[in-house]
C-alpha positions in Angstrom: 23.2 13.0 -15.6 20.1 10.6 -15.5 22.7 7.3 -15.6 20.4 4.0 -16.0 19.8 2.7 -12.9 20.4 -1.3 -12.4 18.4 -3.2 -9.7 19.4 -6.7 -8.3 16.2 -8.8 -7.7 16.1 -10.9 -4.5 13.2 -13.2 -3.8 12.0 -15.0 -0.7 10.9 -18.2 0.4 9.3 -19.8 3.3 8.5 -24.0 3.1 5.3 -24.1 4.3 3.9 -21.3 1.6 2.6 -21.8 -1.6 6.1 -21.2 -3.3 5.1 -20.9 -7.0 3.9 -17.5 -6.1 7.8 -16.8 -6.4 7.7 -17.6 -10.1 4.8 -14.9 -10.9 6.8 -12.3 -8.6 10.2 -12.6 -10.8 7.9 -12.2 -13.8 5.8 -9.3 -12.4 9.1 -7.6 -11.3 11.1 -7.8 -14.2 7.9 -6.3 -16.1 7.8 -3.4 -13.5 11.2 -3.1 -13.4 12.0 -2.9 -17.3 8.9 -0.9 -18.0 10.3 1.9 -15.9 13.1 2.1 -18.2 15.6 0.8 -15.4 17.7 -2.4 -15.7 17.9 -5.8 -13.8 19.9 -8.5 -12.8 18.7 -11.7 -11.3 20.3 -15.1 -10.1 19.3 -18.2 -11.9 16.0 -19.4 -11.1 17.3 -22.7 -10.7 19.9 -21.9 -8.5 17.5 -22.2 -5.4 14.2 -23.7 -4.8 11.7 -22.1 -6.5 14.2 -19.1 -7.3 13.5 -17.4 -3.8 15.8 -17.1 -0.9 14.7 -19.1 2.2 17.7 -20.9 3.9 21.3 -19.7 5.6 22.4 -21.8 2.1 20.7 -20.6 0.0 21.4 -16.9 1.5 25.0 -17.4 1.2 24.3 -18.8 -2.4 23.2 -15.5 -3.2 25.4 -13.3 -0.8 28.6 -14.7 -3.3 26.4 -13.7 -6.4 26.1 -10.3 -5.3 30.0 -10.0 -4.5 30.8 -10.9 -8.2 28.3 -8.5 -9.6 29.6 -6.0 -7.4 29.5 -2.4 -9.3 26.5 -3.7 -11.9 23.9 -2.8 -9.7 22.7 0.6 -7.5 20.2 -1.2 -5.5 18.7 -4.5 -4.3 14.9 -5.2 -4.4 13.9 -7.9 -2.1 10.6 -8.9 -3.0 8.4 -10.8 -0.7 5.6 -12.5 -2.4 4.9 -14.9 0.7 5.4 -14.8 4.2 9.8 -14.8 4.3 12.5 -16.1 6.5 14.4 -13.4 8.1 17.6 -15.6 8.1 18.4 -16.3 4.4 16.9 -12.5 3.6 19.8 -11.2 6.3 22.7 -13.7 5.3 21.9 -12.5 1.6 22.1 -9.0 2.2 24.0 -7.6 5.0 26.8 -7.2 3.0 25.3 -5.9 -0.2 26.6 -1.9 0.6 23.6 -0.3 -1.7 20.2 0.4 -0.6 17.6 -2.2 -0.2 13.8 -1.8 -1.1 11.5 -4.0 1.1 8.7 -5.0 -1.1 5.8 -7.3 0.0 2.4 -8.2 -1.8 -0.9 -7.6 -1.0 -3.6 -10.6 -0.1 -6.3 -10.5 -2.1 -9.8 -10.8 -0.6 -11.4 -14.4 -2.3 -7.9 -15.7 -2.2 -7.1 -16.4 1.5 -7.2 -20.0 1.5 -4.2 -22.0 2.1 -3.0 -22.3 -1.7 -3.1 -18.7 -2.3 -2.7 -16.4 1.1 0.6 -15.1 1.2 1.0 -13.1 4.7 3.7 -11.2 3.4 2.3 -8.1 5.2 3.0 -9.9 8.7 6.4 -11.5 6.8 7.9 -8.1 6.2 8.2 -7.2 9.8 10.0 -10.3 10.2 12.7 -9.3 7.7 12.6 -5.7 9.0 13.1 -6.0 12.4 16.2 -8.6 11.9 17.7 -5.9 9.3 17.4 -3.5 12.7 18.8 -5.7 14.8 22.2 -6.1 12.2 22.1 -2.7 11.9 21.8 -3.1 7.8 20.1 0.1 6.3 17.0 -0.8 4.0 14.3 1.4 2.7 10.4 1.0 3.6 8.0 3.0 1.4 3.9 3.6 1.8 2.0 1.0 1.4 3.2 -1.5 3.5 2.0 -4.1 1.0 2.3 -3.0 -3.0 1.8 -5.1 -6.3 4.9 -4.5 -8.5 2.8 -3.8 -11.1 0.5 -1.4 -9.8 0.8 2.6 -10.4 1.8 3.1 -6.6 4.5 0.6 -7.2 6.1 2.4 -10.2 6.3 5.9 -7.8 8.2 3.5 -5.3 10.7 2.6 -7.8 11.2 6.4 -8.9 11.8 7.4 -5.7 14.1 4.2 -4.8 15.9 5.1 -8.0 16.7 8.7 -6.6 17.6 7.2 -3.0 20.6 5.0 -4.8 21.5 8.0 -6.9 22.3 10.2 -4.1 23.6 7.5 -1.7 25.6 5.8 -4.0 26.8 9.7 -5.5 27.2 10.9 -2.4 28.9 7.8 -0.6 32.3 9.2 -2.0 33.2 12.2 -4.2 35.6 14.8 -4.5 34.9 18.8 -4.3 37.7 21.2 -5.7 38.1 24.4 -4.0 39.4 26.8 -6.4 41.1 29.6 -4.0 40.7 30.4 -0.3 37.8 31.1 1.5 36.5 34.5 0.2 38.0 36.6 3.2 34.9 38.9 4.0 32.6 35.5 4.4 33.4 33.7 7.7 29.8 32.0 7.0 31.0 29.4 4.3 33.5 28.5 6.7 33.6 24.3 7.0 36.2 21.2 8.0 37.7 19.1 5.7 38.1 16.5 8.3 34.6 16.2 9.1 34.1 16.0 5.6 36.4 13.4 5.1 34.4 11.5 7.8 31.6 11.3 5.2 33.6 10.2 2.3 33.7 13.6 1.2 37.2 14.6 -0.1 38.2 18.1 -0.8 41.2 19.1 -3.4 42.3 22.6 -2.6 44.1 24.9 -5.2 45.6 28.4 -4.7 43.5 31.0 -7.1 46.9 32.1 -7.9 47.6 28.8 -10.0 44.7 29.5 -11.7 45.4 32.9 -12.7 48.8 31.5 -14.3 47.3 28.8 -15.8 44.9 31.4 -17.8 48.2 33.4 -18.4 49.5 30.1 -20.4 46.8 30.2 -22.9 46.7 32.3 -26.2 43.9 33.8 -27.7 43.9 31.4 -30.7 44.7 28.5 -28.6 42.2 25.7 -30.2 41.2 24.7 -26.8 40.0 28.6 -25.7 38.5 29.0 -29.5 36.4 26.0 -28.8 35.4 27.4 -25.2 34.8 30.7 -26.9 32.5 29.2 -29.1 30.5 27.0 -26.3 30.1 30.0 -24.6 28.6 32.7 -27.2 26.3 29.7 -28.1 25.2 28.9 -24.2 24.2 32.9 -23.3 24.2 36.4 -25.0 27.6 37.7 -24.8 26.9 40.4 -27.3 28.1 43.3 -24.6 31.0 41.7 -23.7 33.9 43.4 -25.0 36.4 40.7 -26.8 39.0 41.0 -24.2 36.9 39.7 -21.3 35.4 37.1 -23.7 38.6 35.4 -24.5 39.4 35.6 -20.9 36.5 34.2 -19.8 37.1 31.6 -22.1 40.8 31.1 -20.8 39.3 30.4 -17.4 36.7 27.9 -18.2 39.4 26.0 -20.1 41.5 25.9 -16.7 38.7 25.2 -14.8 37.9 22.1 -17.0 41.6 21.4 -17.1 41.2 21.0 -12.9 38.1 18.7 -13.2 39.7 16.3 -15.5 43.1 15.9 -14.1 41.4 15.7 -10.6 38.6 14.0 -11.2 36.1 16.6 -9.7 32.7 15.6 -9.1 31.8 19.4 -7.8 33.4 22.6 -7.1 33.2 25.8 -5.5 35.1 29.1 -6.5 36.5 32.3 -5.1 35.1 34.3 -7.3 36.0 37.9 -5.9 37.3 40.2 -5.8 40.9 39.1 -7.5 39.2 37.8 -10.8 37.9 40.9 -11.1 41.2 43.1 -10.3 43.6 40.9 -12.0 41.8 39.2 -14.8 38.9 41.6 -15.1 36.3 39.5 -15.1 33.5 38.1 -13.0 32.9 34.2 -13.6 29.3 34.0 -12.5 28.5 32.5 -16.4 31.2 29.9 -15.8 29.7 28.5 -12.8 25.8 28.6 -15.0 27.5 26.5 -17.6 29.1 23.9 -15.4 25.6 23.7 -13.4 23.8 22.9 -16.8 26.8 20.1 -17.6 25.8 18.6 -14.5 28.8 19.8 -12.7 27.6 21.4 -9.2 29.6 24.6 -9.0 29.3 26.8 -6.0 30.4 30.6 -5.7 32.4 32.3 -2.7 33.7 29.2 -1.6 30.5 27.9 -0.5 31.5 24.0 -0.7 28.4 23.0 1.6 25.9 24.5 -1.1 27.9 22.4 -3.7 27.2 19.5 -1.2 23.9 20.1 -1.3 23.9 20.9 -4.9 25.2 17.6 -5.6 23.0 15.4 -3.3 19.9 17.5 -5.6 21.3 17.0 -8.7 21.8 13.3 -8.4 18.3 12.6 -7.0 16.4 14.7 -9.8 18.8 14.3 -12.8 18.3 18.3 -13.1 20.7 21.2 -12.6 20.8 22.9 -9.3 21.7 26.1 -8.4 23.2 28.2 -5.3 21.0 31.4 -4.2 21.5 34.0 -1.7 18.0 34.5 1.2 18.0 38.0 -0.4 14.7 40.1 -0.3 11.3 40.0 1.4 8.6 40.3 -1.8 6.8 43.0 -0.7 4.5 42.0 2.2 3.8 38.3 1.6 5.5 36.5 4.8 5.8 33.8 2.8 7.7 34.7 -0.4 11.0 35.3 -1.0 13.3 36.8 -3.8 16.6 34.2 -4.1 19.0 35.7 -6.1 22.6 35.3 -7.3 24.8 37.6 -9.7 24.6 34.5 -11.8 25.7 31.3 -11.2 22.3 29.6 -12.2 22.1 27.3 -14.9 19.9 28.9 -17.7 18.2 25.6 -18.3 16.5 27.3 -14.4 16.1 30.1 -16.1 12.9 31.7 -18.1 15.3 32.2 -20.8 18.8 32.8 -22.3 20.6 35.2 -19.9 22.2 38.3 -20.8 26.1 38.6 -19.9 26.6 41.8 -18.0 29.4 43.7 -16.2 29.0 42.8 -12.1 27.2 46.2 -11.3 28.9 46.0 -7.9 32.3 45.8 -9.0 31.4 48.4 -11.8 30.6 50.8 -9.1 34.0 51.3 -7.6 36.2 50.0 -10.8 34.4 50.2 -14.0 35.2 47.1 -16.5 36.5 44.7 -13.8 33.3 42.6 -13.7 32.4 41.3 -16.8 30.7 37.7 -16.5 27.6 38.0 -14.3 24.7 36.2 -16.3 21.7 38.1 -15.9 18.1 36.5 -16.2 14.9 35.2 -14.0 14.4 32.0 -12.5 11.3 30.2 -14.1 8.2 28.6 -12.0 8.6 24.9 -11.0 8.3 23.1 -7.6 11.5 22.8 -6.0 13.7 21.9 -3.0 16.0 23.9 -0.8 18.8 22.7 1.3 22.3 23.6 2.9 24.3 22.2 5.3 27.5 22.6 7.4 30.2 21.0 9.6 29.7 21.2 13.4 31.8 19.6 16.3 32.9 17.0 13.8 29.3 16.0 12.5 27.6 17.2 9.1 24.4 19.1 9.7 21.5 19.6 6.9 18.0 20.8 6.3 16.0 20.0 3.3 12.4 21.5 2.7 10.5 22.2 -0.5 8.6 25.0 -1.8 7.8 26.3 -5.6 9.0 29.4 -7.5 6.2 31.5 -8.5 5.9 33.4 -11.6 5.5 36.8 -9.6 7.6 39.6 -11.4 10.8 40.9 -10.3 11.2 44.6 -11.8 13.6 44.9 -14.5 16.0 47.1 -12.9 16.6 44.5 -10.1 20.7 43.3 -10.9 21.7 39.6 -11.5 19.4 36.4 -11.6 16.8 35.8 -9.5 13.2 34.4 -8.7 10.0 34.6 -6.3 9.8 31.8 -4.2 6.8 30.6 -1.9 7.4 28.9 1.1 4.8 27.5 3.5 5.5 29.0 7.0 9.0 30.7 5.8 9.0 33.1 8.6 9.4 30.3 11.4 11.6 28.3 9.1 14.1 31.3 8.6 13.9 31.7 12.5 15.4 28.1 12.8 17.7 28.8 10.5 19.1 31.7 11.8 19.4 30.1 15.5 20.9 26.8 13.8 23.5 28.8 12.5 22.8 28.2 8.7 24.5 30.7 6.4 23.0 33.4 4.0 22.9 30.9 0.8 20.5 28.1 0.7 21.0 25.4 -2.6 17.9 25.1 -4.8 16.7 22.3 -7.2 14.2 20.9 -9.1 11.2 18.9 -8.0 10.1 18.2 -4.3 12.8 15.6 -2.9 12.8 16.3 0.7 11.6 12.9 1.7 13.9 11.1 -0.8 16.9 13.1 0.4 16.1 12.3 4.0 15.6 8.7 3.2 19.4 8.8 1.5 20.6 11.2 4.1 19.6 9.8 7.3 19.4 6.2 6.7 22.6 5.3 4.5 25.1 8.4 5.1 24.5 8.9 8.3 23.9 13.0 8.1 22.8 15.0 10.8 19.1 15.8 10.5 18.0 19.3 11.0 14.3 19.5 10.8 12.9 23.1 10.0 9.5 22.2 8.8 7.8 22.2 12.4 
């Protein structure tokens, strides 16, 4: 899931400043990027004076070079070792089409004479001002000036790489909708045309087609046997009857067929009650396995959760999950039990799950719900998020919390964990008044600022702040 990021490097120049500092900056930035595990491309140092960009002509030269390398870079780092010329900078990068990180060098006490003084602190404002005038989005981070070889810049690089993954991965992608909206849940409604405005294509498939495709696979089909083996190794199927296990394998194969044929980047599934009534299975464990593979998969046709899941998966490179805001945890108002029947990736769980019969379906129709993946969510710093379509806009919230090691009794059904969230009660009120659903998507790591940058600066999502 963690694709190696490539940065296009660009360096500024200004005629009356010490241009030889640009050569040093190139060496510094290449070392910083490669030591962090990223790749880079850079225009030939001999192409312009000192290998920097100053004039409009040099800017056009760099812009043409970028066009020739479209698809080879995920973001641009514009390095300002000295005061930058904003005219060359905007000419070079106004059509870059990817996130741009503005990095400016700090001056050093004792090196403030004319041969060494950089003035990049000031020059950075000239560049950001003009980029704002041209409405070209860019990223700025703390501190305002930072040396590329510092640990702080390594952290900046890590965050910027995550921003690039989110922006480039969310700019245009396809979500599969397997089945109609679960009839009982108006909370999961969404507007396809609004999503298309944001580059999100929804491909819808009737659940009857999926069920028919399942019926066309024989028990001894090589694809079914291979998938059955994968599932048995993935979770504990020891309680599952052979016929139900075979059906789960067939459903998984059919879902894979949809993913491959339509190049789905994420999906959501109508998980009840037709699958239980007709196929006698519950697909929770299949969604769990998909999420562990890096294919965000939500249940109950909650397509909006799948969008948030994909964004967090791109940011962290780790699996994500969709969960219910389900139970209070005793009298602690900042703790909540987040739960679902079993679509949680096992890498987010304390141990291997146990595939059981879904207790809610077993109550009224015994034998109909094999496939719930039971277990507990491990402790980790986490981000939670969800979105909605409203009046032609895509609204999203993101906040941080932490899954704890607090215990949930053994008889508690499904896969759950205790999350601790500061000021939880106030946030729940804001979510309720904002019309957000009973689900939230969770991801590993605290990614709020990364996602906010990607969503608001580059993707145009409407940000809903719940941390007030």
